C-alpha positions, 0 to 999 in steps of 0.5 A: 669277796676280794674287796672285803678280804683286802680291807680285812688284810689292811686292818691287820697290817695297821694293827700289826704296826700300831707302835711304828713302822720298822725301817726295813718295811717302809718301802713295802708299806709305801707300795700298799699306800699307792695301791690303796690310793688307786683303789680310792678312785674307784671304791670309797671304802678304801679311804679309811684304810688309806688314812690309817696307813698314812697315820703309820708314817706319823708314828716313830720309825723303828730300827734294829741297828744303828746303821739302819737309818743310813742304810734305808735312807733312800727308801724312806726319803722316797716314801715320805716324798710319796706322801706329797704326791698322794695329795692328788687323791680326790679325798678331803679326809686323805689330804687332811690326814697327810698334813696331820702326818707331816705336822707330827714329824715335828712332835718330839714326844718320845714313843710310848711303846715299840716292837720287841727287838727294835728301838725308835729312830732318832727324833730328827730322822723323819725331818731329815728324810722329808728334806732329802725327799723334797716333800716341801716342794710337792706340798707347795705344788699341791696348793693348786689342788686345794685352792677352793677348799678352805679346810684342806688349804689351812691344813696344807698351810699348817704343814708348810709352816712346820716345814718352813722352819728348815732352810733346805725346805724353804729352798725347795718351796721357793723352787715351787714358787711358793711365795707367789702361790701363798700371796695369790691365795691370801684373800680367800674366804676365811672367817677365822683369819688363819689363812693370812696368819699361816701364809704370812708366817711362811713368807717370813720364814722364806725371807729369813731362810732364803734369798730375799731377792728371790722371794721379792721377785716372786711377789713383785707381780701386779696380782701379788701386790694387789693381793697383799694390799687387799689383805693389809687394808682388810686388817687395817680397817677391820682388824681390832684384835691385838694379833690382827695389828701384829699381822698387819705390821708383818704384811707392812714389812713385806710391803717395805721389802717390795718397795725396795725393788723398783720392778715391783708393781707398788705404784701401779697397784696404788699400794705405794700411794696408800702407804704414803697417805697413811704415813702423813695421816696424823700430821697433815689433817686432810681427808683422803678417801684412801684412809676414810674411817681409819683411826690411830689407837696410839697402841704399841702396834700402831706406833710400830706401824707409824715407824714402818710407814716412815721407813717406806717413805724413805725407801720410796724416795729412792725410786724416781718414779715415786717422786711425784707421789711424794710431792702430791701427798704432802710428804714434805710438810708432814716430815717438817712437822717434826723439825721443831723443839721438844718443849712439852713432856708429852704430845697428843696421842704419843708419849714423850719417848715415842714422840722423840723416836718418831721425830728422829725417824722422821728427820732421818727420812727427811734427809732422803726425801728433801734432796728429791723434793727441793722445791717443796723443801724451800717452799715450806722453809726447810732451811729456816726450820732446820736452823731454828731446830739446830739453835735449840739443840745447841742452846742451854734449854734443858731437855732429857732425851730418852735415847731410845731406838737406833736413831736415838743412840747417844742421845740419852739426857741430851740433844745430840741425837736431834742435832746429829739428824738435823745436820744430816738432813741439812748436809744431804740438801746442801750436797746437791750444790743447788744455788737456790738452797745454798743462797737461802741458807746463807741469807738466813745467817747459816754460816755464823749459826753453823759456826756456833753449833761447831763451837758447841760440838767442839767444846762437847768433844773436849768433855767426852769424845764419841763417834756421834760428836765427831760425826756432827763436827764433820757434817758441819765442816762439810756444809761450810765447805760447800757453802764457801767454795768459790764465794769470796764474800762467804769466805770472809764471813767464815774467817772472822770466827771460823779460823779460830775454831778450825785450827784445833782440828789440826792439833789432833793427837796423831794416835787418835787417827787409828782409834776407829771413832772417826777422827781420821774422817774428821781431819780430812773434812777439816782439811777440805774445809780449809781448802774451800773456806780459807784458800782464795781469800787473802784475809782468811789466809793471813789469819790462818798463817798468823795462827801458825797454821802452816806449821801445823800442816807441816807437822801433820805432813811429817806423819807421812800418812800417804792419803793425808800427805796427798791432801796436805801437799795440795793445800800447801801448793795452793797456799804458796800463792800467799808470799808469807807461806814460803817464809813459814815453810822455810822456818819450820823445824820438825823433830831432830831439827828436820827442815821442810825441804828434807821432809819433802825429799823423804816423801819423794823417795818413799813415793818412788819406792812405792811406785817401783821407780828404779834408783841405785843405792845412792839414789841416782838415776838408773834408766836414762831413757825413762828416769821417772817411769814406774813399774806399772808403766814399764809393764803396761803396753802402749795402747793408742788413745784418742787425742782427748784422752790423757796418757798414763804419763799425764794421769800419773801427775794427778795420782802421784804426789811427786808433781805437788812436791815439785810445785812446792820446791818451785815456790821455796826454791832449789837453792839455799836449803840448809841442813840437807845431806848429799843424798838429799841433793842427789834426789833434789837434782831429779826433782829440779828436772821433774818437768823436763823428764815428764815432757820427755816421758810424754814424747816417748809415749807419743813416739811409741804410739806413732810407730805402732800405728804409722811409719813416720817420714824421714823429717818427722823421724829425725825430729822424734830422735832429736826430742828423745836425745834431748831427754836422754841428755837431760838425764845424763846431765842430772846423773853427772851432777849427782856423781859430782855431788857424791864425789864432792861428798866423798872427797869431803868425807876423806878430808874429814877423815884425814883431819880426824886422823891427824887430830888422833896422831897429835893427841897420841904424841902428846899423850906419849910425851906426857907419859914419858915425862911422868915416868921420868919424874916417878923414877927421880922421886920414887924408884928405890934402886935409882935413888940408891945409885944416886946416893952412891954417886953423891957419896963418891963425888 
């Protein structure tokens, strides 16, 4: 009779708590749950009471005080966690009831009744306790217990789907390897299709709420990838409902994330090849057994799938091991299929707007694929197709772009989006510096055509400047730079039309450089184009100089932007090989009649200030032994280096602008520089001996390295001392010259002051004489008393 009494008592307990469990009683009920679970293994009659007790946890918890939630949080969280452990009970009814109970945590309906003297706990209390107790982890582990039980598995997945809305629960599920478990059980027998739906939704929540890398690491195994592929193919071939197509696309996104991880078994499983074949299915009319029986319906879901497949191709192009697959499966002709003018309002299957979006996406992917399939790109006349496409983009033929999607930004009502991505693809191929590609492009008349497109874009920029037009211009300038670099004939071709187009870039308003649109990038690209397409060709250099190009460069240099100055100084040094350049540099005048020499000396002083070089208030040398040393050099310890490694003193030449300024002064000369104050001559004395100081600095490093590693013999030590003394003597002579300049200036200032004082004194004396004469005159003519005396004197006489 004991069993009957126990069952009767359990019914009373359930009846007593039919409106919900008080928080203080949860721990006791949990103990009863565990006892019932043990009984179920022996006596099946306890299954029903156990399920009824589990239902109690689905009812709202009740509290007497507001502090009860915090006071009993430990006991409640452990009790809720115990629900997950009860999944081990070998009863389908119990497992389903546990899952229903967990799902009820997320039912936010207010309770109908509650115990007298109690009030319901907060709506999110159970959810928080489930997170605290780690219920999501135990439920994830319980998937192994229901592997072959479809009904129970679906209920567990529904419960996990509810739990996965929380980032904390997602973290616990990842800890239990939930991603790989879900993927492996993805293809179980399930006529309803709910298994794939719930699993994919949980995977999505895991990806959004936890580290994508961690989820992908769990899915990258061959077994998981094969399971994902099987589910995708099943939905692709046999899914006819709208939800099936959506689910297929969700799995495709997960496959894309896997493709981004080189360690994922996408190639080994054959999934990558399948996706590549699907991506080229509509453009390359070849029968492939992998997609036999597949047909595009041109629905919105198929459109999304097409875009995702193109994206996968771009992702796979970054994996060197996938290049062979891309080559064998006709990816290049499929992408080049879209490199053609949009002459029709619509296309077979796709609307005009959809086709435009696919076209832009395909050309964007071409920019990634073409560099890794250069031979295919050339064999299918990629350069020719892109040049014809760009000619259409710059032509007058009307076209009303839709401007949809990310790639269509700024392209509504025009062809700028097409031009932007066409040029980007061309830039990516040209940047390989492959002779075959560049020769082919130039043979097609690429330089003159690109100049025409650049002129078109420059005119558009005058109407309205935006980031896309600036990017287009920068890309063209970069392509021209690569094509003309180190090729005299191409530089001549460029100079005919290119100089006139290039000059306006150097007249850019300096305020635009900080606009954030891309003017700074455009200016640097124009300078690079000047360096590559003009310098080294006498005709081009003369044309640039005649159009006052040197003056424009010096105007930009006067802005004193550090990175800009570095590039411009290098260009000016290269230009000084042309004898006309030095005349233009000497002739230039900036604001307040500033000369080029004065500007260069100011840049030198600012550079030394940034580098922490020691100078006194007048700009004289302070450190005789190391007159050019920066603060970094002084703090840095001497480290012995191999003979083929340059020391810091040598490396600093390329990083600092001082060497460039010295080179320019060597061209324009250190004498006959009008308009320089004494302070500039003090700095100029240092610049003039820059090379001598650098040689001494290098010898100083050599001496330090030798003495650190070896002990020099007497003759070598004497030679090193002489070399050091020569360097110090040079510095002393420069200091003496600087002192002489300053003394001469001081003496000149004193003379000027004395001259000014004499002028003041002379003026003061003259003013006194004039005042005295005027006073006498006034006395004689206007002073009444004086006139009275004078009248009296006249009467007496």
